[in-house]
C-alpha positions in Angstrom: 135.0 52.1 115.7 138.4 53.6 115.1 138.7 56.5 113.0 139.5 56.1 108.7 142.7 57.2 107.3 143.0 61.0 106.4 144.8 62.1 103.7 147.5 64.4 106.6 149.3 63.2 109.5 148.8 59.4 109.2 151.1 57.8 107.0 149.5 55.9 104.4 150.8 52.9 102.2 152.2 54.8 99.5 154.9 56.2 102.5 157.4 53.4 101.7 158.7 55.1 98.5 158.9 58.1 100.1 160.4 57.0 103.5 162.8 54.2 102.6 165.8 56.8 101.8 166.0 58.2 105.4 167.8 54.1 106.1 169.4 53.8 102.9 172.6 52.4 103.3 175.7 54.3 101.5 176.9 53.9 97.8 180.2 51.9 98.4 180.5 49.3 96.1 180.0 46.3 99.4 176.9 47.7 100.3 174.9 48.6 97.4 173.0 45.5 96.3 175.1 44.3 92.2 172.3 42.2 90.4 174.6 40.9 87.7 176.7 39.2 90.8 173.8 37.3 91.7 173.0 36.0 88.1 173.2 32.3 89.7 170.0 33.1 91.9 166.2 33.2 90.6 165.7 36.6 89.0 162.1 37.3 90.7 164.4 36.6 94.1 166.9 39.4 93.2 164.8 41.4 92.6 163.2 41.3 95.8 166.5 41.9 97.5 166.5 45.5 95.1 163.3 46.2 96.7 164.3 45.6 100.6 167.4 47.7 99.5 169.7 44.4 100.5 173.5 44.2 100.7 175.4 41.5 98.5 176.2 39.9 101.4 172.5 39.7 103.1 171.4 38.6 99.7 174.0 35.5 99.0 173.4 34.5 102.6 169.7 34.8 102.6 170.0 33.0 99.3 172.4 29.9 101.1 169.4 30.0 103.7 167.1 29.3 100.9 168.5 26.6 99.4 169.9 24.9 102.6 167.0 25.4 104.5 163.9 26.5 102.8 163.6 25.1 99.4 163.0 21.6 100.5 160.1 22.4 102.9 156.7 20.1 103.0 154.6 23.1 101.2 151.6 21.7 102.8 153.2 22.7 106.3 153.7 26.1 104.5 151.0 28.2 103.4 153.1 31.0 102.0 154.2 32.2 98.5 158.0 32.0 97.5 158.3 35.6 97.6 157.1 36.1 101.2 159.5 33.0 102.4 162.5 34.6 100.3 161.4 37.9 102.3 161.8 36.1 105.3 165.0 35.0 104.8 166.0 38.1 103.4 165.1 39.4 106.7 167.2 36.7 108.6 170.3 37.4 107.1 169.5 41.2 107.5 169.5 41.0 110.9 172.4 38.0 111.2 174.4 40.9 109.4 173.4 43.9 111.3 172.5 45.2 107.6 168.6 46.0 107.4 168.3 49.4 105.8 164.2 49.5 105.8 161.9 49.6 109.0 159.6 47.0 109.7 156.4 47.9 108.5 158.5 49.2 105.3 159.8 45.2 105.0 156.3 43.6 105.5 154.2 46.1 103.4 156.7 44.8 100.2 156.4 41.2 100.7 152.7 42.0 101.9 152.3 40.2 104.8 151.0 41.3 109.0 152.9 41.1 112.0 151.8 38.3 112.9 151.7 36.4 109.8 155.2 37.3 109.2 156.4 35.9 112.8 154.7 32.9 111.8 156.3 32.4 108.9 160.5 32.3 110.0 158.8 30.6 112.8 157.8 27.4 110.6 160.9 28.1 109.0 163.3 27.0 111.8 163.0 23.6 111.1 166.7 22.7 111.9 168.9 24.2 114.5 170.9 26.8 112.5 168.1 28.6 110.8 167.2 30.8 112.9 170.4 32.4 115.5 169.5 33.6 118.7 169.9 37.2 117.7 166.8 37.2 115.4 164.7 34.8 117.6 165.4 37.9 120.6 164.8 40.4 117.5 161.5 38.4 117.2 159.8 38.1 120.5 160.9 42.0 120.7 158.9 42.7 118.0 155.9 40.2 119.1 155.8 41.7 122.7 155.6 45.3 121.5 152.9 44.6 119.1 150.9 42.2 121.4 151.3 45.2 124.4 150.6 48.2 121.3 148.0 47.0 120.6 146.4 45.9 124.1 147.0 49.8 124.4 145.2 50.7 121.3 142.2 49.0 122.0 141.6 50.3 125.1 142.4 53.7 123.7 139.7 53.3 121.2 136.9 52.3 124.0 138.1 55.3 126.5 137.7 58.0 123.6 134.7 56.7 122.5 133.3 57.2 126.6 134.3 60.4 126.8 133.7 62.1 123.8 130.4 62.9 122.1 131.6 64.8 118.9 129.8 64.8 115.7 131.9 65.6 113.7 134.1 62.6 111.9 136.5 65.2 110.6 137.4 66.7 114.1 137.0 63.8 116.5 139.4 61.5 113.8 141.9 64.7 114.1 141.7 64.5 117.7 142.2 60.8 118.1 144.9 60.9 115.5 146.8 64.0 117.7 146.1 61.6 121.0 147.1 58.4 120.0 150.6 60.1 118.1 151.2 62.0 121.0 151.2 58.6 123.1 153.5 56.8 120.7 156.0 59.9 120.7 156.2 59.7 124.4 156.1 55.8 125.0 158.8 56.1 122.1 160.9 59.0 123.7 161.1 58.8 127.6 159.8 55.1 128.0 163.2 53.0 127.5 161.3 49.2 127.7 158.9 50.2 126.0 156.4 46.3 126.4 156.0 47.5 129.8 152.1 47.1 129.2 151.5 49.2 133.0 153.8 51.8 132.7 153.0 52.5 129.2 148.9 52.2 130.5 149.9 55.1 133.0 151.4 57.1 130.6 148.4 56.9 128.2 145.8 58.0 130.8 148.4 60.8 131.5 148.1 62.0 127.8 143.9 61.2 127.9 144.1 64.2 130.7 145.7 66.3 128.7 143.8 66.7 125.5 140.0 66.0 127.6 140.7 68.9 129.2 140.9 70.6 126.1 137.7 69.4 124.3 135.0 71.5 124.2 133.0 70.9 127.5 129.7 69.6 125.9 131.1 67.5 124.0 132.4 65.7 126.7 130.6 62.5 128.4 129.5 61.8 131.6 131.5 60.5 134.1 134.2 62.9 132.4 132.6 66.2 131.5 131.3 66.3 135.9 135.1 65.6 135.7 136.5 68.2 134.4 137.2 71.3 137.0 136.2 74.8 136.1 139.6 76.3 136.1 140.1 74.0 132.9 142.3 75.0 130.3 140.2 76.7 127.2 138.7 74.7 124.4 140.4 73.8 121.8 141.8 75.8 119.5 145.2 75.3 116.8 147.9 77.0 118.1 149.3 79.2 115.6 153.0 78.7 114.5 153.9 82.6 114.6 152.3 82.5 118.5 153.9 79.4 119.8 157.5 80.9 119.9 156.1 84.0 121.3 153.6 82.0 123.6 155.0 82.4 127.5 155.8 78.6 128.7 154.7 77.6 132.0 154.8 73.9 133.9 151.7 71.5 133.0 148.6 71.8 135.0 147.7 68.5 136.1 143.3 68.0 136.6 143.7 66.3 139.4 139.9 65.8 139.3 139.4 64.8 135.6 143.1 62.5 136.5 140.9 60.5 138.7 138.3 59.7 136.8 140.6 58.2 134.2 142.4 56.1 137.1 138.9 55.2 138.7 137.0 54.1 135.3 140.6 51.8 134.8 141.1 50.8 137.9 144.1 52.1 138.3 146.4 53.3 140.6 145.6 57.0 141.1 149.1 57.9 143.0 151.0 55.6 140.0 149.6 57.5 137.9 150.6 61.2 139.4 153.9 60.0 139.7 154.1 59.2 136.0 152.5 62.3 134.7 154.4 64.9 136.9 157.6 63.2 136.2 157.4 61.3 132.8 154.9 62.8 130.8 156.0 67.0 132.1 159.4 65.7 131.1 158.2 65.1 127.7 155.9 67.9 127.5 159.1 70.0 128.1 161.3 68.0 125.8 159.2 69.0 122.6 158.0 72.7 123.8 154.6 71.4 124.8 154.6 72.7 128.4 152.9 76.2 128.2 150.5 74.9 125.5 147.2 76.4 125.9 145.2 74.8 122.9 145.8 71.3 120.6 148.9 70.6 119.5 149.6 71.0 115.6 149.1 67.1 114.4 151.5 67.7 111.7 154.2 68.1 114.3 154.0 65.5 116.3 153.3 63.1 113.4 157.0 64.5 112.2 158.9 63.7 115.3 157.3 60.7 115.5 158.1 59.8 111.8 162.0 60.7 113.1 161.7 58.4 115.7 160.2 55.2 114.3 162.7 55.8 111.1 165.5 55.7 114.1 164.4 52.3 115.4 163.7 50.3 112.2 160.4 50.0 114.0 156.7 48.8 112.7 154.8 52.2 112.6 152.1 52.1 115.2 150.3 54.7 113.9 148.7 52.4 111.2 146.5 51.4 114.1 144.6 54.3 113.7 143.8 52.7 110.2 143.4 49.5 110.4 146.7 48.9 108.2 146.9 44.9 106.8 150.9 44.7 108.4 148.5 45.4 112.0 145.6 43.5 111.6 144.9 40.6 114.2 141.9 39.2 115.2 140.3 40.0 118.5 141.2 36.9 119.6 144.7 37.1 119.7 144.7 40.2 122.1 141.5 39.3 125.0 140.0 36.3 126.5 137.5 35.4 128.1 137.6 34.1 132.0 135.4 33.0 134.6 134.9 35.6 137.2 132.8 36.0 139.9 129.7 38.8 140.1 126.3 40.0 141.8 123.6 38.9 139.5 120.3 41.1 140.2 118.9 39.0 143.0 122.2 39.1 144.9 123.5 35.4 144.3 126.8 34.9 143.8 127.4 33.1 140.1 130.1 32.9 137.7 129.3 34.6 133.9 131.9 35.0 131.3 133.4 38.4 131.5 135.7 40.0 128.8 139.1 40.2 130.4 141.3 42.2 128.3 145.4 42.1 129.3 145.1 45.1 130.9 142.0 45.0 132.9 143.5 41.5 134.0 146.8 43.6 134.9 144.8 46.5 136.3 142.7 43.7 138.6 145.8 41.7 139.7 147.5 45.4 140.7 144.3 46.3 142.4 144.4 42.8 144.7 147.9 43.1 145.7 147.3 46.6 146.5 144.1 45.1 148.9 145.8 42.1 150.7 148.9 44.4 151.7 146.5 47.4 152.7 147.1 47.0 156.6 150.5 45.8 156.1 153.9 48.5 156.7 157.1 48.9 154.9 158.6 48.6 158.2 158.5 46.2 161.1 155.5 45.9 163.1 155.6 45.5 166.7 155.5 41.5 166.6 158.3 41.6 164.7 160.5 44.0 167.5 159.6 42.0 169.6 161.6 38.6 167.8 164.4 41.3 167.0 165.1 41.9 171.3 164.6 38.3 171.7 167.9 37.5 169.6 170.8 36.8 171.2 172.7 39.9 168.7 169.7 42.1 167.9 169.0 42.2 164.2 167.1 45.5 163.9 169.8 47.8 162.8 171.4 45.7 160.4 168.5 44.6 158.8 167.1 48.9 158.3 170.2 49.3 156.7 170.3 46.5 154.2 166.6 47.0 153.3 167.9 51.0 152.5 170.8 50.2 150.6 168.8 47.4 148.6 165.7 49.9 148.1 168.3 52.6 146.5 169.8 49.8 144.7 166.7 48.6 143.2 165.3 52.4 142.4 168.4 53.0 140.2 168.4 49.4 138.2 164.4 49.9 137.4 165.0 53.6 136.8 167.6 52.0 134.0 165.4 49.6 132.7 162.0 51.5 132.5 163.2 55.2 131.9 164.8 57.7 133.6 162.2 59.5 134.6 160.5 56.7 136.4 162.6 56.9 140.1 159.4 57.6 141.5 157.5 53.9 140.1 160.1 52.3 141.1 159.8 53.5 144.4 156.4 52.8 144.8 157.6 49.2 143.9 159.8 49.1 146.1 157.8 49.8 149.3 155.0 47.3 148.4 158.2 44.5 148.1 159.0 45.7 151.4 155.3 45.6 152.9 155.5 41.9 151.6 158.5 40.9 153.4 157.7 41.8 156.8 154.2 41.0 156.6 156.1 36.8 155.4 158.8 37.1 157.9 156.7 37.6 160.7 154.3 34.4 159.4 157.2 32.6 159.1 159.1 33.1 162.4 155.0 32.5 164.2 155.8 29.3 162.2 158.7 28.6 163.3 158.2 29.2 166.9 155.0 27.0 166.8 157.7 24.5 165.0 160.6 24.6 168.0 159.0 26.1 170.5 161.5 28.6 170.8 162.1 32.4 170.2 165.1 33.5 170.0 165.7 33.0 166.0 168.9 35.2 166.7 171.1 33.2 163.8 168.3 33.3 161.0 167.7 36.7 161.3 171.2 37.8 161.6 172.0 35.8 158.4 171.9 38.4 155.0 171.0 36.2 152.4 168.4 34.4 154.0 166.5 38.9 154.5 168.2 39.8 150.8 166.4 36.0 149.6 163.3 36.9 151.6 163.3 40.4 149.9 164.1 38.9 146.4 161.0 36.3 146.7 158.9 39.6 147.8 159.6 42.2 145.3 159.3 39.2 142.2 156.0 38.8 142.9 155.4 42.7 143.0 157.3 42.6 140.1 155.7 39.7 138.2 152.2 41.3 139.7 152.9 44.2 137.3 155.3 42.9 134.5 153.0 40.0 133.7 153.9 36.2 135.9 156.3 35.1 132.5 160.0 35.1 133.0 162.5 36.3 130.8 163.5 33.5 127.5 162.7 30.8 130.2 165.3 31.4 132.6 168.0 30.6 130.7 169.9 32.1 128.4 170.1 35.5 129.8 173.4 35.1 131.3 175.9 33.1 128.3 177.5 35.9 126.8 174.3 36.4 125.0 172.7 39.3 126.8 171.8 42.8 125.7 173.9 45.8 126.8 171.3 47.9 128.5 169.0 45.4 130.5 165.1 46.0 129.1 163.2 43.1 130.8 162.1 43.0 134.2 160.8 39.4 133.9 162.4 37.0 136.9 165.3 36.6 137.0 166.6 40.2 137.2 165.8 40.7 140.6 168.8 37.8 141.5 171.1 40.3 139.4 170.0 43.8 140.8 171.1 42.1 144.8 173.7 40.2 142.9 172.0 37.3 144.6 173.1 33.6 143.8 169.7 31.8 142.4 170.3 28.7 144.8 170.3 30.6 147.9 167.1 32.2 146.4 165.6 29.1 146.0 165.8 28.0 149.5 163.4 30.7 150.6 160.5 30.5 147.5 158.5 27.3 149.4 158.5 29.0 152.7 157.3 31.8 151.1 154.5 30.2 149.6 153.8 28.5 152.4 153.7 31.7 154.8 151.8 33.5 152.6 148.2 32.8 152.4 147.1 35.5 150.6 149.1 34.1 147.8 146.9 33.9 144.4 147.4 31.0 142.4 149.0 32.7 139.5 151.5 34.1 141.7 152.5 30.2 143.8 152.5 29.0 139.7 154.9 31.9 139.0 157.2 31.2 142.0 156.9 27.5 141.3 158.5 28.0 137.8 160.9 30.4 139.0 162.1 27.4 141.5 162.1 24.7 138.3 163.9 27.5 136.2 166.8 27.5 138.6 166.8 23.6 139.4 167.1 23.5 135.4 170.2 26.5 134.9 170.1 29.2 137.2 171.6 27.1 140.2 174.4 25.8 137.7 176.1 28.8 137.4 179.8 28.5 137.6 180.2 30.3 140.4 177.3 29.5 142.4 177.8 28.1 146.0 175.9 25.0 144.7 179.2 23.2 143.4 180.8 23.9 147.1 177.6 22.2 148.6 178.2 19.1 146.1 181.6 19.3 146.6 181.8 19.3 150.1 179.6 16.2 149.9 181.7 14.6 147.6 184.6 15.0 149.9 182.7 13.9 152.9 183.1 9.8 150.9 180.2 7.8 149.1 177.8 7.9 152.1 177.4 11.5 152.4 176.3 11.7 148.2 173.9 14.7 147.6 171.3 12.3 147.2 171.9 8.3 147.5 169.7 7.3 144.6 167.8 4.8 147.2 165.5 7.7 148.4 164.2 8.5 145.1 161.1 6.1 145.4 160.1 7.7 149.1 158.1 10.2 149.3 159.1 13.6 149.3 157.8 15.1 152.7 157.5 18.9 152.1 158.3 19.5 155.5 161.6 21.6 155.3 161.8 25.2 156.3 163.6 28.4 155.2 165.5 27.8 158.6 166.3 24.7 158.2 168.0 25.3 154.5 169.6 28.9 155.7 170.9 26.9 158.5 171.7 24.1 157.0 174.1 21.7 157.7 174.6 22.9 161.1 172.1 21.3 162.5 173.2 17.9 164.4 170.9 14.7 163.0 168.6 12.2 164.7 166.5 14.5 167.2 164.9 18.3 166.3 167.0 20.9 168.4 166.5 22.5 171.9 167.4 26.2 170.9 168.1 27.4 167.9 170.3 26.1 165.4 173.5 24.6 167.5 176.4 23.5 166.3 176.4 19.6 166.8 178.7 18.7 169.9 182.0 17.3 169.1 182.7 13.3 167.8 179.2 13.3 166.3 178.4 13.3 162.5 176.6 16.6 161.0 173.6 15.9 159.0 174.1 15.7 155.6 173.6 19.4 153.9 169.3 20.2 154.1 169.7 21.8 151.4 171.0 20.4 149.4 169.2 17.0 150.0 166.1 18.6 148.8 167.5 20.4 145.8 168.6 17.0 144.9 165.3 15.7 145.5 163.5 18.3 143.7 165.9 17.6 140.8 165.7 14.5 140.1 161.9 14.5 140.4 161.9 17.6 137.7 164.2 15.7 135.8 162.3 12.6 135.9 158.8 14.4 134.9 160.9 16.3 131.8 162.5 13.3 130.5 159.3 11.5 130.7 157.6 14.1 128.9 160.0 13.8 125.7 160.3 10.5 125.9 156.4 10.2 125.2 156.7 12.2 122.3 159.2 10.0 120.7 160.0 6.5 121.7 156.6 5.5 123.1 157.3 1.9 121.4 160.7 1.5 122.9 159.2 1.4 126.7 162.1 -1.1 128.2 164.8 2.7 127.0 163.4 5.2 129.6 164.1 3.3 132.6 167.9 2.8 131.4 168.3 6.8 129.7 167.2 7.8 133.6 169.8 5.9 134.8 172.0 7.1 132.6 170.7 11.0 133.6 170.6 9.9 137.0 173.9 8.8 137.1 175.0 11.7 135.3 173.8 14.3 137.8 174.5 12.7 140.8 178.3 11.8 140.0 178.9 13.6 137.1 177.6 17.0 138.3 179.9 19.1 136.2 178.6 18.6 133.6 176.1 20.7 134.6 177.7 24.1 135.1 177.1 27.2 133.0 174.6 24.6 131.0 170.7 23.2 131.2 169.2 20.6 132.3 167.2 19.6 129.3 170.9 19.2 127.4 171.5 16.5 129.8 168.6 14.6 129.0 168.3 15.5 125.5 172.3 13.8 125.2 171.3 10.6 127.6 168.4 10.1 125.4 170.1 10.1 121.9 173.2 8.0 123.5 171.3 5.2 124.8 169.2 5.3 121.5 172.6 5.0 120.1 173.6 2.1 121.8 170.8 0.2 122.0 170.5 0.5 118.2 167.0 2.7 118.0 167.0 4.9 115.4 166.4 8.4 116.8 167.9 11.5 115.2 169.1 14.6 117.6 167.6 16.4 114.8 164.1 14.8 115.8 164.9 15.1 119.9 164.9 18.7 118.7 162.1 18.8 117.0 159.6 17.3 119.7 161.5 19.3 122.3 160.9 22.7 120.8 156.6 21.6 121.1 157.4 21.2 124.7 156.3 24.0 127.4 158.7 26.4 128.4 161.0 25.3 125.4 164.1 28.1 124.6 165.6 27.9 121.2 168.5 28.3 122.8 168.8 25.0 125.0 170.3 23.9 121.6 171.0 26.2 120.3 173.7 27.1 121.8 175.2 25.0 124.6 178.8 25.8 126.3 181.2 23.5 124.7 184.4 24.7 126.2 185.0 27.9 128.3 184.1 31.0 126.0 183.1 28.5 123.2 179.4 27.7 122.0 177.4 25.3 120.1 174.3 23.5 119.0 173.8 20.7 121.0 174.6 17.8 118.7 178.0 19.7 118.9 178.0 19.1 122.7 177.0 15.6 122.9 180.0 14.7 120.7 182.8 16.6 122.4 181.4 17.2 125.9 178.9 14.4 127.3 179.8 11.7 124.7 183.7 11.5 125.6 182.9 12.4 129.5 180.2 9.2 129.2 181.2 6.7 127.1 182.6 4.3 129.2 178.4 4.2 131.2 177.1 4.2 128.0 178.7 0.8 126.9 178.0 -0.6 129.8 174.3 -0.4 128.7 175.9 -2.6 126.0 176.7 -5.5 127.6 175.8 -8.6 128.7 176.3 -7.7 132.3 174.8 -3.8 132.4 174.4 -1.6 135.7 171.6 -2.1 138.1 168.7 0.4 137.3 168.1 3.7 139.4 164.8 4.1 140.6 162.5 5.9 139.4 161.6 8.6 141.6 158.0 8.8 143.5 155.9 12.1 142.0 154.8 13.7 145.4 151.9 15.8 145.4 153.4 19.5 144.3 153.2 21.8 147.9 152.2 24.4 145.6 148.5 23.4 144.4 146.4 20.7 145.8 146.4 18.0 142.8 148.7 15.2 143.1 151.2 14.5 139.8 151.2 10.5 138.9 153.2 8.3 136.9 152.4 5.0 136.6 154.9 1.7 136.5 157.5 3.2 138.8 160.3 1.4 139.5 161.0 0.0 143.4 164.4 -1.4 143.2 167.0 -0.1 145.1 170.4 -0.2 143.7 174.0 1.3 144.4 175.4 4.0 142.2 177.5 3.0 138.8 181.1 2.3 139.4 183.5 3.7 137.4 184.8 1.8 134.5 188.6 1.3 134.3 188.4 1.7 130.7 190.1 5.6 129.8 187.0 7.8 129.0 188.8 9.3 126.1 190.5 6.3 123.8 187.9 6.0 121.0 187.4 2.0 119.8 185.1 0.4 117.4 182.7 -0.1 120.3 182.8 3.5 121.3 182.3 5.1 118.1 179.4 4.2 117.6 177.9 6.7 120.0 178.9 9.7 118.0 176.5 11.6 116.4 177.1 11.3 112.5 175.6 12.2 109.4 172.8 14.4 111.0 173.0 17.6 108.9 171.8 20.3 111.1 172.6 22.9 108.4 175.5 23.0 106.1 178.7 20.7 105.9 180.7 23.7 108.1 178.9 22.3 110.9 180.6 19.1 110.9 184.0 20.4 109.6 184.5 22.6 112.8 183.6 19.7 114.4 186.3 17.8 112.8 188.8 20.5 113.8 188.0 21.0 117.4 187.9 17.4 117.7 192.4 17.0 116.1 193.0 20.4 117.9 196.3 19.6 120.0 195.3 22.3 122.3 191.7 20.7 123.1 190.3 20.5 126.9 187.6 19.9 128.7 186.5 23.1 130.9 187.0 22.9 134.5 187.2 18.8 134.1 186.5 16.3 137.7 189.7 14.3 137.0 191.8 17.8 137.7 191.7 19.0 134.1 193.6 16.6 132.5 193.5 17.4 128.8 192.0 14.5 126.9 193.4 12.8 123.5 192.7 14.3 121.1 190.5 11.7 119.1 191.2 10.4 115.3 189.4 12.3 112.2 185.9 12.0 112.5 184.1 12.1 108.8 180.0 12.8 108.6 178.5 10.7 105.6 176.5 13.8 104.4 174.0 10.6 103.3 173.9 9.3 106.5 176.1 6.6 106.9 178.2 7.0 110.2 182.0 7.1 109.5 184.7 7.3 112.4 188.5 7.2 113.1 188.6 6.7 109.3 186.9 3.1 108.7 183.2 2.9 107.6 181.1 0.7 109.2 179.9 -2.2 107.3 176.0 -2.7 108.3 175.6 -3.0 111.9 178.3 -4.7 114.3 178.8 -8.0 115.6 178.5 -6.8 118.7 175.1 -5.1 118.0 173.8 -7.7 116.8 174.3 -9.9 119.7 172.8 -7.0 121.8 169.9 -7.4 119.0 169.6 -10.9 120.0 169.6 -11.0 123.4 166.5 -11.1 126.1 167.8 -10.1 129.1 165.8 -11.6 132.0 166.2 -8.2 133.4 164.0 -7.1 131.0 161.5 -9.0 131.2 160.9 -9.1 134.9 160.7 -5.1 134.5 157.8 -5.6 132.0 156.1 -8.4 133.8 156.0 -6.4 137.0 154.8 -3.0 135.1 152.3 -5.3 133.5 151.1 -6.3 137.2 151.0 -2.5 138.3 148.9 -1.5 135.2 146.8 -4.4 136.0 146.5 -2.9 139.7 146.1 0.7 139.3 143.0 -0.1 136.3 141.1 -3.0 137.7 138.4 -4.3 135.3 135.1 -4.0 136.4 
């Protein structure tokens, strides 16, 4: 059991009143709250604002959030008091205005919530697009991640301490625990820039435990730690007097190697890496706080005071309160541990699967250990087999490969240290070495496979391709980094490049490695599938992680403004309509996953028809080169992923209108194929939501953007920046509804309106969903439409002229927030200098629309006129019964009967 709170060292609940001055605002009239200025608000709210030491602007902003978003919420879904909800509003306002005075722990104590309860409350309040800004959401995510990591570390700390010491005196044991935990928090907060890195923080914790364990009275140590402490260990614990502290001659701290190795063995942790952390980070920390030459135990009061300063500086939660089981840090054990089915040997020697508790730290250590075992026989230098492949090349790539690896090694180590901590270069070097081992191992496997496939040994073009090598090394390093930091993606992989990044990078998750190597995501995508096939020891969770990386690339990262994907698309368009990125007629054909990295990196110079006799020869004069393999495969995968994403969202919103799914898909497919510039610096899901809304509008189906966004937030890997921060024009971002009105609808309204005409455009075939190359179970979508069609033709109508027909497409009367949002849209639409970013027609500016007025009661207004119910056109559409629709429905029924035959 963790120790109970004591009178000194660990802060008590009353610490709030005694420490609020440290972060209090100045006494100027603009910052100090003036209650008389807030008589229009509820007195209890103003009183809470005073308790939380907020400013007048924060108080006003928080009240607007409450009035606009929260007061009218369904209380059945909000099991929190008004005081707690007001506190959340004040926190949101304080984060947005950068004016919070209290620490997070002090804030929680005032409103009476734990970390988990508070985060849950704020997430429940995010009912509209504008309730929580990306700034607040990022802050919440960081707090939540740091809390989860610190909680996992504390639980392991308690278990390890119980195994190390058998101190019978409860008060002495409590003091030892408090001292060691506080020292760890101080070291982590001082020298680890990225405090939510579970592995490095745990390695640092082992260093702290070594520091204290070797100072314990030997008779109080339990096995195996008792025998591990060497005979040259320091003297038993004694408190160093302040008088003698200054006189003590400092000397470098001595590492008890045997003890440290025992700690690592008990935790399945790499001894080499922990030694590196000890010799660099931990020794530097001891020196910085004047404890390098300390013989006894450090004074708890000194450690606590130093951590107190750090805690108030960061305005963070007080992690010392884990020691006293404080209510602000309470959490159920199921939130931080999980049970996995792990093969274990039973007494009879048979393999059985039994439930074994798997904590986050244990899971991380197991994954790292397995990676090291898999690479045990690999080298961070080219093998003899690889050297043979190098020598068989027309141009020997050996020296260029060596130089490139060395250059990228230095870049990686530097950026790793910047992200984690300046004393962590050694850890960065070790992780790069693991990545280099995997890089050479996979490269050799790829070349063996290509040799067997093509019956050639000269891979000069491929092995002299810099993008191939950089991508392959980046993929290997991503596997290593994901193994250490967890196979997660930063912000869902989206939003990190949209201008809202932090000044200091503190996130090693994908796509961090792309930024380190300055590698376009589209180049990285080319190697993923071949990498997975070439590495048989790759674990399922790493396969899944790389698959998610590929998905994030197709969704957004490959569509960055400077992506080489756009050059390929423009080249494809210039070659004529017969050379589309991927013709719609091929969507229902099987997707054969037989493309290799060599195909994709050397594309599109391969000759068509037959396989090449020698590696990647250029086409002979007079023959037409094959369409880019990399572009073709990218679009095939993109279409299938887009359809699955659309179908998932559709199943949550429009099951009563199944006839709309193929129409929405046709519009989306047309957009991706012919209006791909709409994807520049944007996210695929933004086009999916917009296409869904547009078709519902033109088909007179009541579906509001707020409803779409609410359903989208529940989808896997959904990120709020996808709908809160959409590129409108260069350097300007706004919500998804503004993007729809000012960009999507303006560009595509001619095509959208075709679906309301008596002769709508033909439907695109539904993509065939194949078996994923990364797993054995196929993904099956019922009701496929195998109709071959030609692409949509451009209409003669000007896409920028608003008419009574096209005005019905505008999103009107949807109050995501305050009326000023729609006023902003009006101003932007009526602006004379309005221009869409990089329009495909050469940048010609669209004609400004007439003033749009948004009726807050839900009625549609546009062009200064009010709609009186349904237009004649819409009424006619409602009466129409399309023969094509009936045929499709009949076909779906027939297929359903075939797929589900009666017994």
